[in-house]
C-alpha positions as CSV (number, residue, x, y, z in Angstrom):
1,M,99.0,-42.4,2.6
2,A,99.4,-46.2,1.1
3,K,97.4,-46.6,-2.0
4,T,96.3,-50.1,-3.8
5,F,96.5,-50.4,-7.2
6,T,93.7,-52.4,-8.8
7,K,95.4,-52.8,-12.3
8,P,99.1,-52.6,-13.6
9,P,100.4,-49.1,-15.5
10,E,99.9,-49.0,-19.2
11,S,102.2,-51.6,-20.9
12,G,104.7,-49.0,-22.4
13,H,105.5,-47.2,-19.2
14,P,109.5,-47.3,-18.5
15,A,108.8,-47.8,-14.8
16,R,106.9,-51.1,-15.7
17,H,110.0,-52.5,-17.2
18,Y,112.2,-51.6,-14.4
19,S,109.7,-53.1,-12.1
20,I,109.5,-56.4,-14.0
21,K,113.2,-56.6,-14.1
22,S,113.6,-55.8,-10.4
23,K,111.0,-58.4,-9.5
24,L,112.3,-61.2,-11.7
25,L,115.9,-60.7,-10.2
26,L,114.4,-60.9,-6.7
27,W,112.5,-63.9,-7.5
28,L,115.0,-65.7,-9.5
29,V,118.1,-65.3,-7.3
30,P,116.5,-66.9,-4.3
31,A,115.0,-69.6,-6.7
32,L,118.5,-70.4,-8.0
33,F,120.1,-70.5,-4.2
34,L,117.4,-72.8,-3.1
35,L,117.9,-75.0,-6.2
36,H,121.7,-75.6,-5.5
37,A,121.3,-75.4,-1.7
38,Q,119.2,-78.9,-2.1
39,T,121.4,-82.1,-1.6
40,S,121.7,-84.2,-4.6
41,A,120.0,-87.7,-5.0
42,D,123.2,-89.3,-4.5
43,Q,123.9,-87.5,-1.2
44,R,120.7,-88.5,0.1
45,R,120.9,-91.9,-0.9
46,V,124.4,-92.3,1.1
47,D,123.0,-90.6,3.9
48,F,119.8,-92.8,4.0
49,E,122.0,-96.0,3.6
50,Q,123.8,-95.0,6.7
51,L,120.7,-94.5,8.5
52,A,119.7,-97.9,7.7
53,A,123.3,-99.1,8.6
54,S,122.6,-97.6,12.0
55,V,119.8,-99.7,12.6
56,A,121.7,-102.8,11.3
57,K,124.4,-102.1,13.7
58,T,122.5,-100.9,17.0
59,Y,118.8,-101.9,16.6
60,A,118.1,-104.5,19.7
61,P,114.2,-105.1,18.6
62,Y,114.9,-105.7,15.1
63,Q,114.0,-109.5,15.4
64,W,111.2,-108.8,17.6
65,K,109.7,-106.7,15.0
66,I,109.8,-109.1,12.4
67,D,108.0,-111.4,14.8
68,A,105.4,-108.9,16.1
69,F,104.3,-107.2,12.7
70,G,106.4,-108.8,9.9
71,Y,108.4,-105.8,9.3
72,D,111.9,-106.0,8.4
73,A,113.6,-102.8,8.5
74,L,116.6,-103.8,6.4
75,R,114.9,-104.9,3.4
76,L,115.8,-101.4,1.6
77,K,114.7,-101.6,-1.8
78,P,111.5,-99.9,-1.6
79,W,112.9,-97.2,0.6
80,L,115.8,-96.5,-1.7
81,D,113.5,-96.6,-4.6
82,R,111.4,-93.4,-2.8
83,V,114.6,-91.9,-1.8
84,A,115.3,-91.6,-5.6
85,Q,112.1,-89.6,-6.0
86,V,112.7,-87.1,-3.5
87,K,112.2,-83.6,-4.6
88,D,113.9,-81.4,-1.7
89,D,115.7,-81.7,1.6
90,L,112.3,-81.5,3.8
91,E,111.1,-84.2,1.9
92,Y,113.9,-86.4,2.5
93,Y,113.9,-85.7,6.1
94,E,110.3,-86.7,6.3
95,L,110.9,-90.1,4.7
96,C,113.9,-90.4,7.2
97,M,111.5,-90.1,9.9
98,E,108.9,-92.5,8.1
99,Y,111.5,-95.0,7.9
100,I,112.3,-95.3,11.8
101,T,108.5,-94.4,12.7
102,S,108.2,-97.9,10.8
103,L,109.9,-99.7,13.7
104,R,106.9,-98.6,16.0
105,D,109.1,-97.8,18.8
106,L,108.8,-95.2,21.3
107,H,112.5,-94.9,22.0
108,S,113.5,-94.5,18.2
109,G,112.8,-91.5,16.1
110,Y,115.0,-89.2,13.5
111,F,115.2,-85.7,14.2
112,L,116.2,-82.8,12.4
113,N,118.6,-80.3,14.0
114,S,116.3,-77.5,14.2
115,D,115.2,-75.2,17.2
116,F,112.0,-73.8,15.6
117,T,108.8,-74.3,17.5
118,A,105.2,-72.9,17.0
119,E,102.5,-73.0,19.6
120,L,98.8,-72.2,19.6
121,P,97.4,-71.1,23.2
122,I,95.2,-74.3,23.5
123,Y,95.7,-78.1,23.9
124,V,93.7,-80.6,22.1
125,D,93.2,-84.2,22.9
126,L,91.2,-87.4,21.9
127,Y,88.2,-87.8,24.2
128,D,85.6,-90.5,23.2
129,G,87.7,-90.5,20.2
130,K,87.2,-86.7,19.3
131,P,89.5,-83.9,19.2
132,L,88.5,-81.9,22.0
133,I,89.7,-78.6,23.4
134,E,91.0,-79.7,26.8
135,F,92.9,-76.4,28.0
136,I,92.6,-72.6,26.9
137,D,95.1,-69.8,27.9
138,R,92.8,-67.0,28.6
139,L,95.7,-64.7,29.0
140,S,96.0,-65.2,25.1
141,L,92.6,-65.9,24.3
142,P,89.9,-63.8,26.3
143,Q,86.6,-65.2,26.5
144,S,84.9,-61.9,25.2
145,R,86.7,-62.6,21.9
146,F,87.2,-66.3,21.8
147,P,84.1,-67.5,23.5
148,F,84.7,-71.5,22.8
149,Q,85.1,-73.5,25.8
150,V,87.0,-76.6,27.0
151,G,85.0,-79.5,25.6
152,D,84.3,-77.9,22.2
153,E,85.4,-80.2,19.0
154,I,88.2,-79.1,16.6
155,I,86.9,-79.6,13.3
156,S,90.1,-78.2,11.4
157,V,93.0,-76.0,11.5
158,D,94.0,-74.3,8.2
159,G,91.4,-76.8,6.2
160,V,93.3,-79.7,7.8
161,T,90.8,-82.2,9.7
162,P,92.1,-83.9,12.8
163,R,92.0,-87.1,11.2
164,Q,94.0,-86.1,8.3
165,W,96.5,-84.5,10.8
166,I,96.8,-87.6,12.9
167,D,97.4,-89.8,9.6
168,K,100.2,-87.5,8.3
169,V,102.0,-87.0,11.8
170,S,101.7,-90.5,12.8
171,K,103.9,-91.6,9.9
172,L,106.6,-89.1,11.1
173,Q,107.0,-90.1,15.0
174,S,105.8,-92.8,16.9
175,F,104.7,-94.3,20.1
176,A,104.9,-98.0,20.8
177,N,101.3,-97.8,21.4
178,P,98.9,-97.1,18.5
179,R,96.6,-95.2,20.9
180,A,99.2,-93.1,22.4
181,T,100.6,-92.5,18.8
182,E,97.2,-91.0,17.8
183,R,97.1,-88.7,20.8
184,W,100.5,-87.3,20.4
185,A,100.0,-86.6,16.8
186,L,96.5,-84.9,17.4
187,D,98.4,-82.9,19.9
188,Q,100.8,-81.3,17.3
189,I,98.0,-79.9,15.5
190,A,98.7,-76.9,18.2
191,W,102.4,-77.3,18.9
192,R,104.6,-77.6,16.0
193,V,108.3,-78.8,16.5
194,Q,110.4,-78.5,13.4
195,A,112.6,-81.1,15.1
196,A,110.0,-83.8,14.7
197,L,107.9,-82.2,11.8
198,P,110.0,-81.2,9.1
199,R,107.3,-78.4,7.8
200,A,106.4,-77.0,11.2
201,H,107.4,-73.6,10.0
202,E,104.8,-73.6,7.0
203,I,102.5,-71.7,8.6
204,G,101.2,-68.1,8.9
205,D,101.1,-65.8,12.0
206,T,97.7,-67.3,12.6
207,A,95.9,-70.4,12.3
208,R,92.3,-70.4,10.9
209,V,90.5,-72.7,13.5
210,L,86.9,-74.3,12.8
211,V,85.3,-75.3,16.3
212,K,82.1,-77.0,16.9
213,R,80.3,-75.5,19.8
214,A,79.0,-78.3,22.2
215,S,76.5,-75.9,23.8
216,T,75.0,-75.1,20.4
217,G,76.1,-77.2,17.5
218,A,77.3,-74.4,15.7
219,E,80.3,-74.3,13.8
220,E,82.5,-71.3,14.4
221,T,85.7,-70.0,12.8
222,Y,88.6,-68.2,14.9
223,F,91.8,-67.1,13.9
224,L,94.5,-68.0,16.9
225,P,97.7,-66.5,17.1
226,W,100.9,-68.6,16.7
227,T,103.7,-68.3,19.1
228,K,106.9,-69.0,17.1
229,N,110.4,-69.3,18.7
230,G,113.6,-70.5,17.0
231,T,115.2,-70.4,13.4
232,P,113.3,-72.8,10.7
233,L,115.9,-75.2,8.7
234,T,114.5,-75.0,5.1
235,T,117.5,-76.3,3.2
236,I,121.2,-78.0,3.6
237,G,124.2,-76.0,2.7
238,P,125.2,-77.1,-0.7
239,V,128.6,-79.4,-0.7
240,P,130.3,-81.2,-3.6
241,T,130.0,-85.1,-3.7
242,P,133.3,-86.7,-3.6
243,S,134.4,-89.4,-6.2
244,R,134.8,-91.8,-3.3
245,A,132.6,-92.9,-0.6
246,A,133.5,-91.4,2.6
247,A,133.9,-93.1,5.8
248,Q,131.0,-93.7,8.4
249,P,131.0,-91.1,11.2
250,Q,131.6,-92.5,14.6
251,A,129.2,-91.2,17.4
252,V,130.9,-88.9,19.9
253,V,131.5,-90.3,23.3
254,S,131.4,-88.2,26.3
255,G,131.2,-88.5,30.0
256,S,127.9,-87.6,30.2
257,R,126.6,-90.0,27.3
258,R,127.6,-92.8,29.7
259,D,124.8,-91.8,32.1
260,T,122.2,-92.8,29.3
261,L,123.0,-96.4,29.8
262,I,120.9,-96.3,32.8
263,T,118.3,-94.0,31.8
264,R,114.9,-95.1,30.6
265,R,113.2,-92.1,29.7
266,T,110.8,-90.7,26.5
267,P,112.9,-89.1,24.0
268,A,112.1,-85.3,23.1
269,P,110.1,-83.8,21.9
270,K,106.8,-85.0,23.2
271,R,104.0,-82.6,24.7
272,L,101.0,-83.7,26.7
273,R,98.8,-82.0,29.5
274,G,100.4,-82.9,33.0
275,F,103.1,-85.2,31.3
276,G,105.7,-85.5,34.0
277,L,104.2,-83.0,36.4
278,T,103.5,-83.5,39.8
279,P,99.7,-82.9,40.3
280,P,97.3,-85.6,38.9
281,V,95.3,-84.6,35.8
282,F,91.9,-85.4,37.8
283,N,90.4,-83.8,40.9
284,L,90.9,-86.1,43.9
285,P,87.3,-86.4,46.0
286,S,86.4,-83.3,48.3
287,N,87.4,-84.9,51.4
288,F,90.9,-85.5,50.2
289,V,93.6,-84.1,52.6
290,L,96.9,-83.1,51.0
291,R,100.0,-83.8,52.7
292,R,102.8,-82.9,49.9
293,S,103.2,-81.9,46.6
294,D,106.8,-81.1,45.7
295,S,108.2,-84.0,44.0
296,I,105.6,-86.2,44.5
297,Y,101.8,-85.5,45.4
298,S,100.4,-87.6,48.2
299,G,97.7,-87.4,50.8
300,S,94.6,-89.5,52.0
301,Y,90.7,-89.5,51.8
302,Q,87.7,-91.5,53.1
303,S,85.7,-93.9,51.4
304,A,83.2,-96.8,52.2
305,G,84.7,-96.6,56.1
306,Y,88.2,-97.0,54.8
307,R,91.2,-94.5,54.7
308,I,92.4,-94.6,51.2
309,G,96.0,-93.2,50.5
310,Y,97.2,-91.6,47.6
311,L,100.7,-91.1,46.2
312,R,101.6,-90.0,42.7
313,I,104.9,-90.4,41.3
314,P,105.3,-88.2,38.5
315,Q,108.8,-89.2,37.0
316,F,111.9,-91.1,37.9
317,P,114.7,-88.4,37.9
318,S,118.5,-88.9,38.0
319,G,121.1,-87.2,40.5
320,A,120.1,-85.2,43.3
321,S,116.4,-84.9,42.3
322,G,116.1,-88.7,42.3
323,S,117.7,-88.7,45.9
324,A,115.1,-86.4,46.9
325,L,112.0,-88.2,45.2
326,L,113.3,-91.3,47.3
327,R,113.5,-89.5,50.5
328,A,109.9,-88.1,50.0
329,I,108.6,-91.7,49.0
330,D,110.3,-93.2,52.3
331,T,108.5,-90.2,54.6
332,E,105.3,-90.8,52.7
333,V,105.2,-94.5,52.9
334,A,105.9,-94.5,56.5
335,W,102.7,-92.4,57.4
336,L,100.8,-94.3,54.5
337,R,101.6,-97.6,56.0
338,A,100.9,-96.4,59.4
339,N,97.8,-94.7,58.5
340,T,95.7,-95.8,55.5
341,D,94.0,-99.5,54.8
342,G,95.2,-99.4,51.3
343,L,97.1,-97.2,48.4
344,V,96.3,-96.0,45.2
345,L,99.6,-95.1,43.4
346,D,99.7,-93.2,40.1
347,V,102.0,-93.2,37.3
348,M,99.8,-92.0,34.9
349,R,101.5,-89.7,32.0
350,N,104.9,-90.6,34.0
351,P,107.9,-90.2,31.4
352,G,110.3,-92.4,33.2
353,G,113.6,-91.8,34.2
354,D,116.9,-93.2,35.8
355,V,116.8,-97.3,36.0
356,C,118.3,-97.2,39.4
357,V,115.9,-94.8,41.2
358,T,113.1,-96.9,39.5
359,N,114.3,-100.0,41.0
360,E,115.0,-98.1,44.6
361,A,111.4,-97.0,44.4
362,L,110.3,-100.5,43.7
363,R,111.8,-101.7,47.0
364,R,109.3,-99.2,49.1
365,F,106.1,-101.0,47.6
366,L,107.3,-104.7,47.5
367,Y,107.5,-106.0,50.8
368,Y,109.0,-109.4,49.7
369,P,112.0,-110.4,47.2
370,F,111.1,-109.6,43.7
371,R,112.6,-109.6,40.0
372,T,113.1,-106.5,38.0
373,V,113.3,-106.0,34.3
374,G,116.6,-107.0,32.7
375,D,117.8,-105.9,29.4
376,E,118.9,-108.0,26.4
377,I,121.4,-105.4,24.9
378,R,122.7,-105.1,21.1
379,P,126.1,-104.1,21.8
380,T,128.3,-101.6,19.9
381,L,131.9,-100.9,20.7
382,E,131.0,-98.0,22.6
383,I,128.7,-100.1,24.8
384,V,131.2,-102.9,25.2
385,Q,133.6,-100.2,26.4
386,W,131.6,-99.1,28.8
387,F,131.5,-102.7,30.3
388,R,135.2,-103.1,30.5
389,D,135.4,-99.5,32.2
390,D,132.9,-101.1,35.0
391,A,135.1,-104.2,35.1
392,D,138.5,-102.5,35.1
393,A,137.4,-100.1,37.7
394,N,136.1,-102.2,40.3
395,T,137.9,-103.4,43.6
396,D,135.7,-105.8,45.1
397,P,136.2,-109.3,44.2
398,V,132.8,-110.5,44.5
399,A,131.4,-107.6,42.3
400,Q,134.4,-108.5,39.9
401,I,133.0,-111.9,39.2
402,F,129.6,-110.4,38.4
403,L,131.0,-108.0,36.3
404,D,133.3,-110.0,34.4
405,G,130.3,-112.2,33.3
406,F,128.4,-109.2,32.5
407,L,131.3,-108.3,30.2
408,H,132.0,-111.7,28.6
409,D,128.0,-111.9,27.5
410,V,128.6,-108.4,25.9
411,E,131.8,-109.0,24.1
412,T,130.5,-112.6,23.1
413,A,127.2,-110.9,21.8
414,Y,129.3,-108.3,19.9
415,H,131.2,-110.8,17.9
416,E,128.1,-112.7,16.8
417,Y,126.1,-111.7,13.9
418,R,123.3,-110.0,14.9
419,G,124.3,-110.8,18.5
420,I,122.3,-109.8,21.7
421,T,122.7,-110.4,25.3
422,G,121.0,-112.2,27.9
423,Q,119.1,-110.2,30.5
424,L,121.6,-108.1,32.2
425,P,121.1,-105.6,35.0
426,V,121.8,-102.1,33.8
427,C,121.9,-100.9,37.6
428,G,123.6,-103.2,40.1
429,L,124.8,-106.6,40.1
430,S,121.6,-108.4,39.9
431,L,118.0,-108.5,38.7
432,D,116.6,-109.9,42.0
433,L,116.0,-107.3,44.6
434,Q,115.1,-107.1,48.3
435,P,112.7,-104.6,49.9
436,V,113.8,-102.0,52.1
437,Q,112.8,-102.3,55.9
438,G,109.1,-100.8,56.3
439,A,108.1,-101.1,52.6
440,Y,104.4,-100.5,52.1
441,D,102.8,-104.0,52.7
442,K,98.8,-103.0,52.6
443,P,96.3,-103.4,49.6
444,M,97.2,-101.6,46.4
445,I,96.2,-100.3,43.1
446,V,98.5,-98.8,40.4
447,L,97.1,-96.3,37.9
448,I,98.3,-96.5,34.6
449,D,97.6,-95.3,31.1
450,E,99.3,-95.1,27.7
451,F,101.7,-92.5,28.7
452,S,103.3,-94.2,31.2
453,T,106.4,-94.6,29.6
454,S,109.9,-96.1,29.7
455,S,110.7,-96.4,33.5
456,G,106.8,-95.5,33.8
457,D,106.4,-98.8,31.9
458,V,108.8,-100.8,33.9
459,F,107.5,-99.7,37.3
460,P,104.0,-101.2,37.2
461,A,105.3,-104.0,35.1
462,V,107.3,-105.1,37.8
463,L,104.6,-104.7,40.6
464,Q,102.4,-106.9,38.1
465,D,104.9,-109.4,37.7
466,A,105.4,-109.8,41.7
467,G,101.6,-110.3,42.0
468,R,101.8,-106.8,44.3
469,A,99.2,-104.7,43.1
470,L,96.2,-104.6,40.5
471,M,96.8,-102.4,37.2
472,V,94.3,-99.9,36.8
473,G,93.4,-97.9,33.7
474,M,94.8,-98.5,30.0
475,A,98.1,-100.4,28.8
476,T,101.1,-98.6,29.3
477,A,103.2,-97.1,26.2
478,G,105.1,-100.3,25.7
479,G,108.7,-98.7,25.5
480,G,110.7,-100.5,28.0
481,G,114.4,-100.3,26.0
482,L,117.1,-98.2,26.5
483,S,118.0,-95.8,23.8
484,L,121.0,-93.7,22.5
485,D,121.2,-91.0,19.7
486,Y,123.7,-90.7,16.9
487,P,124.6,-88.2,14.6
488,V,123.7,-89.7,11.1
489,G,124.1,-88.5,7.6
490,F,127.3,-86.3,6.6
491,Y,125.4,-84.3,4.1
492,T,121.9,-83.8,5.8
493,E,123.2,-83.7,9.4
494,G,120.4,-85.5,11.2
495,T,120.2,-87.3,14.6
496,V,118.7,-90.8,15.1
497,T,117.6,-92.3,18.3
498,L,117.6,-96.2,18.3
499,S,116.5,-98.6,21.2
500,Y,120.1,-100.8,22.1
501,S,118.3,-103.0,24.3
502,L,114.8,-105.0,25.0
503,G,113.4,-104.8,28.5
504,T,112.5,-107.9,29.7
505,R,110.1,-109.2,32.3
506,S,109.8,-112.3,34.5
507,R,107.0,-113.7,32.5
508,E,105.4,-113.5,29.2
509,Y,102.3,-111.6,28.3
510,Q,100.1,-111.5,25.3
511,K,98.5,-108.1,23.9
512,P,95.9,-108.6,21.4
513,G,97.5,-108.8,17.9
514,L,100.6,-109.6,19.2
515,P,102.6,-112.8,20.0
516,P,103.2,-113.8,23.6
517,A,106.5,-112.4,24.8
518,P,108.2,-111.1,28.1
519,Y,109.2,-108.0,26.4
520,I,107.8,-104.4,27.6
521,E,108.5,-103.3,23.8
522,N,105.1,-102.9,22.0
523,I,103.0,-104.7,25.1
524,G,103.8,-102.5,28.0
525,A,102.1,-103.4,31.5
526,L,98.5,-104.3,30.7
527,P,95.5,-103.4,33.0
528,D,94.0,-105.7,35.2
529,I,90.9,-103.7,35.4
530,E,90.2,-101.1,32.3
531,I,89.1,-97.8,32.9
532,D,89.5,-95.3,30.5
533,F,90.1,-91.5,31.8
534,M,89.8,-90.1,28.1
535,T,86.1,-89.5,28.0
536,R,84.5,-86.1,27.7
537,Q,82.5,-86.5,30.8
538,N,85.9,-86.6,32.9
539,L,87.2,-83.7,31.0
540,L,84.3,-81.5,32.0
541,T,84.0,-83.2,35.5
542,G,87.7,-83.2,36.3
543,G,87.6,-87.2,35.9
544,K,85.0,-87.6,38.7
545,D,84.0,-91.1,36.7
546,F,87.5,-92.0,36.7
547,V,88.0,-91.3,40.4
548,D,84.9,-93.0,41.4
549,A,86.0,-96.2,39.6
550,F,89.3,-96.4,40.8
551,T,88.4,-95.7,44.4
552,Q,85.7,-98.9,43.9
553,A,88.6,-100.7,42.8
554,I,91.1,-100.2,45.8
555,V,87.9,-100.8,48.3
556,D,87.4,-103.9,46.7
557,Q,90.9,-104.6,47.0
558,I,91.0,-103.9,50.6
559,L,87.6,-106.4,51.1
560,R,89.5,-109.2,49.3
561,S,92.5,-108.8,51.7
562,T,90.3,-108.8,54.5
563,A,88.1,-112.0,53.9
564,P,88.5,-115.0,55.1
C-alpha cells in the first residue's frame, strides 16, 4: 500500500543524501536543456525583422490601417525594444502574434507550427454581453453530476474571468470586427489551440469552472475534463547564430498554392457554434416546411398571408462541392421563384470560400446586371508570375487583351514603391456581371452577422451595392481581402498569413469611427435593419424573437414592393 510522508527522514540518513542528489540531477538537467533550447535575443530580433519585412513586402491594407486607425506597422522601434526583453520562446511567439494582431485584420495572423489542442465539453459565447453556456455535451457531462444548464453564466475558468481572458486573447488573434474578436476570444476559454495560443498547453487534466446558475443565482464550482490532442511546442531546437546575416527565405510555390488566389475564406483556426454548417442556429417557425438540407438549407413557411421562402448558404466551397452548391441553388431558386412571395437569404456564420462560386451564386439572386467586388492587389513576384502564367496560357484573342491589361497593372504596381493595383477581377475577365436566366426576382432580405466572413462579407455587400435586398442583422466581419501564408523566421519557424489585396466595392460606406471608404476591410456590409441574435432570450427560445423580427422585415419588404 502506498504511504504518504508528512515529514522528511532524519538529516543524517544516507538515503536522504542520495535522494537529494538524484532530485537535483532530475531538476537540473531538464532546466539546463531548456535554458539552452531557447533561441537567443539576436535570433529573435532577426526573425522579428523578417516578420516585419513580410508586412512591408506583402500587406495590401497597410495605408488603409494608417488612415483608419493611425497605426503604422512599419514603425518598429517599440516592437524591437520589446523583442529584446523577451524571456523565452513562447513569449516571443506571443509578441509576434500581438504584432500581426495590431493590424486588426481578419485574414492576417501569426501561427505556431503546433498540432496541440485541448477542448472542454461546453461552448461559451457572449449573449447580452455576458459569457453564457450555449451548448453542453451531455455524453461527457451527465446532468446528474453536472446540473448546470444552457444559459448559465461562466464566472471564471481556473481563476481567470472571461473579461480577463478576452483582453488577453484579443491581443494574440483578431477579427476585423471588434465584436467578432471578443466573441472568438471568449470561445477559446473552452477550446485551446496552440497554433493560435502559445500557452494553450499550460493547463491541467481538468479545468476549475465557476458557474453562476440562472435559476438560483448561486455560484457553483465544477471540474470539467480537458480532451487533449497533439504534441505541445514548448521550445525551439537550439542552433548557433551565424556570423553573417542569412538570406531571407522565399515562400514555397506549389500548384495548389495558386488556387488560393481565388479563395476568400477565414483562416484557421476558428471555432463557433454553427460556423459553416448547413442548419441555421435558430429554429424556424413551426409551420416551416423543409425542402432540403444538404449543401444548402431551404424551405418555406406562411406569415401574414404570404409564403416566405428561406434559403441558407453555409459557405462557398471550391471544386466539386462548389458545383454541387450551385446546382442545389438553381433547383431551389426555380421552386422559390414559382412558389414564394419573398425570400429570406441567410449567410450568417458563413466562413466564405471560392470567389468564382460566390460570383456565380450572386448571379442567381440579382436579376439585372451588377458589379461585383474587385481587388486592389499588392503584388509579390509570386503573384506577378501567376498573372504572367495566365497571359501566356491563353489562346482567345479577346481574353488576351484583358489578361495583358491585368498583367501590365500588376507589373507596374510591382515596380512601384509600396505599389498597389487598381480594382482587378480575380475570377473571370470583368467585374461587371450578368444574371443567369431565371434568377430570383422577388422581394428579398439577407441575414448577416459579425461571422459572415470573407466571401460571406462580399456576397451581401454586392447585393447591398446593387440595391437588391435589405441587410438584416449585424455588420459583417469586415474581412474582404485575399490572403497567403508564408513561412517566417529561420530560427523560430512560424507562419504568417497576410492580406495581399483589398476587396473594393462599387461605392463608399462609413462605419462609425472609421473614415468613409469603398473597402470591405474593417467595414463589412452594414445592416439596414439591425437585429441582434446574441441575446439570452434568443439562446433559450431557439431565436424566436430574432425569427419574428426578420419575418416582419420580409413581410414589410413584400408590402413595399406591392404598394402603388
